[in-house]
C-alpha positions in Angstrom: -14.3 6.0 -23.8 -15.4 4.6 -20.5 -14.1 5.6 -17.1 -12.5 2.5 -15.6 -12.1 1.7 -12.0 -8.5 0.6 -11.3 -7.5 -1.3 -8.2 -4.0 -0.1 -7.3 -1.6 -2.2 -5.3 1.5 -0.2 -4.2 4.1 -2.6 -2.9 5.7 -0.1 -0.4 4.1 0.8 2.9 6.2 3.8 3.4 4.2 7.1 3.6 6.6 8.9 1.3 7.2 5.9 -1.0 8.5 6.8 -4.5 6.2 4.1 -5.8 3.2 5.7 -4.2 4.3 9.0 -5.8 4.6 7.2 -9.2 1.1 5.8 -8.8 -0.3 9.3 -8.1 1.6 10.6 -11.2 0.0 7.8 -13.3 -3.4 8.6 -11.8 -2.9 12.2 -12.9 -1.9 11.1 -16.4 -5.0 9.0 -16.7 -7.2 12.0 -16.0 -10.9 11.4 -16.1 -10.5 8.2 -18.0 -10.0 6.2 -14.8 -10.6 6.2 -11.1 -7.8 4.8 -9.0 -8.7 3.0 -5.8 -5.6 2.4 -3.6 -5.9 -1.0 -2.0 -4.7 -1.1 1.6 -2.4 -4.1 2.0 -0.5 -3.3 5.2 -3.1 -4.7 7.5 -3.6 -8.1 5.7 -2.6 -10.9 8.0 0.0 -13.3 6.7 -1.8 -15.8 4.5 -2.5 -19.1 6.3 -4.5 -21.9 4.6 -5.9 -22.8 8.1 -7.9 -19.6 7.9 -9.6 -20.3 4.6 -12.8 -21.4 6.3 -12.9 -18.3 8.4 -11.3 -15.8 6.0 -9.9 -12.7 7.7 -12.1 -9.6 7.3 -9.2 -7.6 5.8 -8.7 -10.2 3.1 -12.4 -10.2 2.3 -12.4 -6.4 2.1 -9.5 -6.5 -0.3 -11.0 -9.2 -2.5 -14.3 -7.2 -2.7 -12.3 -4.2 -3.9 -10.5 -6.2 -6.5 -13.8 -7.7 -7.7 -15.4 -4.3 -8.0 -12.5 -3.0 -10.2 -12.3 -3.2 -13.9 -8.5 -3.7 -13.8 -5.5 -3.9 -11.5 -2.3 -1.9 -11.5 0.7 -3.1 -9.5 3.3 -0.5 -8.6 6.3 -2.2 -7.0 9.6 -1.3 -5.6 12.4 -3.9 -5.7 13.5 -5.4 -2.4 16.5 -7.7 -2.5 16.0 -8.3 -6.3 12.4 -9.3 -5.9 8.9 -8.1 -4.8 8.2 -6.9 -1.3 6.7 -9.6 1.0 3.7 -7.4 1.8 2.7 -7.4 -1.9 3.2 -11.1 -2.3 1.1 -11.7 0.8 -1.7 -9.5 -0.6 -1.7 -11.4 -3.9 -1.7 -14.8 -2.1 -4.6 -13.7 0.1 -6.7 -12.2 -2.8 -6.2 -15.4 -4.8 -7.3 -17.8 -2.1 -8.9 -20.0 -1.0 -8.6 -22.3 -4.0 -11.5 -21.6 -6.4 -12.1 -18.1 -5.1 -9.5 -16.0 -6.9 -10.5 -12.3 -7.0 -8.0 -11.6 -9.7 -9.3 -14.3 -12.2 -9.2 -12.9 -15.7 -8.9 -9.2 -14.9 -6.6 -7.0 -17.1 -3.5 -5.8 -15.2 -0.3 -3.9 -15.7 3.0 -3.7 -13.8 5.2 -0.6 -13.2 7.8 0.3 -10.6 10.3 2.8 -9.5 13.6 2.8 -7.7 16.6 5.1 -7.2 18.7 2.5 -8.9 19.5 2.5 -12.7 17.4 -0.6 -13.4 14.3 0.8 -11.9 12.6 -2.3 -10.6 13.2 -4.7 -13.5 13.9 -7.8 -11.5 11.0 -7.3 -9.1 8.7 -6.7 -12.0 9.8 -10.0 -13.7 9.2 -11.9 -10.5 5.8 -10.2 -10.1 4.8 -11.0 -13.6 5.4 -14.7 -13.0 3.1 -14.6 -10.0 0.4 -12.6 -11.7 0.2 -14.9 -14.7 -0.3 -17.8 -12.4 -3.2 -16.1 -10.6 -4.7 -15.6 -14.1 -4.4 -11.9 -14.6 -4.2 -10.7 -18.2 -0.9 -8.8 -17.7 0.0 -6.2 -20.3 3.4 -7.1 -21.8 4.4 -3.8 -23.4 5.4 -1.2 -22.7 7.5 -2.2 -19.7 8.2 0.7 -17.4 11.2 0.7 -15.1 11.4 4.2 -13.6 14.6 5.5 -12.0 13.5 8.2 -9.6 15.8 11.2 -8.9 15.1 14.0 -6.5 12.4 16.3 -7.9 11.2 13.9 -10.7 7.6 13.8 -9.3 6.1 16.8 -7.6 3.7 16.5 -4.7 0.7 17.0 -7.0 1.8 14.1 -9.2 3.3 16.3 -11.9 6.3 14.7 -13.6 9.0 17.3 -14.2 11.1 15.5 -16.8 9.5 15.9 -20.2 10.8 12.6 -21.6 9.7 10.6 -18.6 6.3 12.3 -18.7 5.8 11.5 -22.3 6.9 7.9 -21.8 4.6 7.4 -18.8 1.7 9.0 -20.7 2.2 6.3 -23.3 2.3 3.6 -20.6 -1.0 4.9 -19.2 -2.6 5.2 -22.6 -1.6 1.7 -23.5 -2.8 0.3 -20.2 -6.3 1.9 -20.6 -6.4 0.5 -24.2 -5.5 -2.9 -22.7 -8.3 -2.6 -20.1 -10.8 -1.7 -22.9 -9.7 -4.7 -24.9 -9.9 -7.2 -22.0 -12.6 -5.7 -19.8 -15.4 -8.2 -19.2 -18.0 -5.7 -18.0 
């Protein structure tokens, strides 16, 4: 099996984000089968079509990172029943200008965490709609809506609940199988 390079978009900018913790836990579960590259999205200027001819350097950096990756993983919280604006802005920027979509045809997966009982189900559904439009090959199953409680994920990325760890291992395994089936490299 190949080692895949995964571009990881975490939709929360907070340093102690539970979604960043979830991403780190997934990285640990992937082991040596994948390298996760966390894409910085907090410095991306708001997308403005007027800047398409002189694209912002931060946007170019992000697009190059996406192009260099074998697949993309989106780890999103749910803000007001949808995706965070910073994540939508990053997607808009990486897919523009028209005809220069860095995401085009790449395999992808969506996961998210929340303290709420529905994890991030509504945000993930909105995100999937956007990702299909920018022509990512988004894995449909398994869906993973993680409810995070205190102590679920340790600082080193270890998941303390056996059932959650087993489920997320299955998610990671299926994602890497998805990448292998859809990888164009």
